[in-house]
N, C-alpha and C positions, 0 to 999 in steps of 0.2 A: 575507578574504569568502569565504564555503563557494562551492567552486566548484557550480555545476547545472548537469547537461546535458541539451540539447534533443537527441533523436533520433528524426526522421520515420519511422515506421516503418510506417504502415497507412494504407488510401487511406479516404475516406470511405465508398464501397462496399462496401470489407473490413469497415469497424467497422459497419456499417447490418447487414451478413450474420452479423456475431460477435452483436450485440446479440438478434436476431431467437432464436437459439440459446437465449442466457443465457434470454430470455424463455420459451422452450420448456421449459427446465426449472425452471420456478418452484416447484414441488414441493418441489425439491429445497435453495432457498435456506433459510437459518438464519436467523430473525428475532433482529434484533438491536437494534430497539428498543422491546422491552421491552412491544409496545402502547402505548408514546406517540407513537409515529410511525414511518413504512413506512423502515427503515434494515435492507438485508438485506445476505448474504454468501453467495458460492456457494464455499465450501469453508471450511477451516478457517482460523485466525488465531492467531498465538499471542499477539498483546495484547488479543485477544478470551477464548482459550480455555486459555492457561496450561499450557502442557503439560505441564508439573512438578508441580502442584498435584493431590493426591486430589482422586477423582473428576470428574477434568476431562474435558469431552467433548471435548477434540482429537484423542485417538488415535481414538475413534469415528467423528468428523466425515471426517479423513483417509482412516482406511479407505473409508468410504461415499462420497467426494466425489472423491477423487484419480484412480481409474478413469474416473469421469465425465470429468473434464477432460481425460485422456489421449484419450478416446475424439473427443471433440467439439472439442479445442482443442489436438492436440498439433503441427495446424501454426503457431499463434500461438507457443505456447512454443516452440518452434523457431528464431523469428523473436526472440522476446526475447534467448534464450540466444546467437545467431550476433548480439545488435546488442551486446549486454554483451562479449562476446569482443572484438570488432573495438576495443568505446572503451577495455576496461581493458588489448588487448595481451595476453589471460593466458585460459586455456580456463576455460570453464564446465560445470555437469554439474547437473542432476536426478537428485542419488543417491537419493530419494525416503527418506531418515533422517526428513525432516519433511514436512509441507502442500506440496503444489506451489502457486507462485502462484495466487490466487483473484480474485473478484469483489466489488469494494465496490458496493451496489447502493442507492442513492438514489432514492422514486420523491417526487414532490410532499407538501408539510405546507408550512402557515407557520411550522414552528421552523426550518425550512433556509432561511430567507431572513435571520435573525439569527446574529450570530458564536452558537454552540451546544459546536463541538469543542474539547475540551480540549488545551491548549497543551502541546504534550509533546515529546520528544525520542528515538528511534527505539533502543529497548533490549534488542530480542528475543532478539540474540546473547548477552544475558546471562542471559534466561532458560529455555535451553532446552542440554541435554547435547550436546557434540558428541565423536563417538568417533574423534578423530584426533590425529594426534603434534604436530602445527604448526596452532594456531588463532589468527587475528588477531581478537582481540573490540576494537579500538582502530580498526581503519577498516573497517566494515561500507557495505555501501551498502542504498538501499531504491531502490524506482522504481513509478512511476505509469503507465501508460499509458490515457489517455482514450476510451471508446468511444464512451458517449454523455456532452453535457452542454446544459446549460440553455441556451434561446435568449441569454437576457444573460450569457454567460460563467459559469465559473469558474477555480477556482484555488488556488494557496495564501500563505496568509498565515507570514511567516516574519520570525526577527529574528536578528540577529549576538548570540545566546548562547549560546556553545558547551558542550555537555556535561561534556566535560572539565575544562572551568576551573571549573564550578560543580556537580559531581556533588553535592560535601558540603551544598549549599544545601537546604532545607526546599520547598516546593511552594508554600508561601506567598510564600516569598523570592525563588522565579525569578518567580513572578506581577509582584511588588511590580519587581524589575528590569526586566521586561518593558516595564510602564506608562513606564519611565524611559528605556527604547531604542527608538527609530524604526522604525516597522513597512515591511517588503518585502512587496511582493505578486507572484507571480507566476503570471502567465493562461496556463490551460492549452491547450491546441488537441485538439481530436478527430484522435487518431492518433501524435499523438507523444507518445513516452516521455521522461520526464522522471527523471533518474539523480542521485541525491544523497549524501551520506553517511549523512543523517538525525538527525543529531549535532549539529546546530544545533536550535535550538524554533521549532515551527512548528505549525500548525493548519492542517486544512481552513477554506477560504474560504467564509463564506458567500453565498449565492446571492440580494439582494435583489430580481430579480427575475423569480423564480422564478413559473412559473405550472403549473396542474394538469395542463398537456401536455408540461411538461417531465421529463426523468430526467437524473441524473447516474450514470453508471456506469464504473467505471475497473478494469482489471486493477492488482492489488498485489500487491507483492512487495519479497524481502530478498536479499543476498548474503551471504556471509561466504566470506573468503579463507583455507581449511583443507589443509594441504601442497600449497600451488600450484595450486588451483584453488577459483573462485569457486562455490559451493553456495547453488545458489538456493531460495528455499524460502518460506513465508509462515507 
């Protein structure tokens, strides 16, 4: 069974203040919904922007948004870094080789009340270049820190299906395996950071009771252990 750690980090008031700042930065949000649904990010994300592909927008978004994230959310990022250091007993760093952790932003849409998110493993560590001598691509970390959640709640769906044991399977085979495997649900709590390997099959859980007044905003990021330090990025 995958180890999932829940770390209380922020108060409700702190989360409300962070959401107010994120809202004020709306001109800098990147549309990820393709005009179909209101899904945005504040920041670059490897899984969306594919930094090693030709004409990737990753570096442009990183260059534009990293200074904004540092200006407005340096205290938040420091708390995340400290929490990861305490839970792993190892040093962590924002070395700025890649984008800083950023925000997923879901505004209300009927699509979000049904399962829409792709079943996946977090494999960002395989998609980017790491200029270090010792790079542990087998044991990464992913983290999610809920800032706002729908009143009906939200969370993570996951299955006891690990990437290392299934990395040679096609996507269709993985989906068929998931249909035969019990699904687990991890409820999120505002201000509590969830940390896991990202190497088990998972998806963003739908929000069946989401209303027009609801939003789902989370700080997202990953960490890879390189040369004795957890390198934080998105």
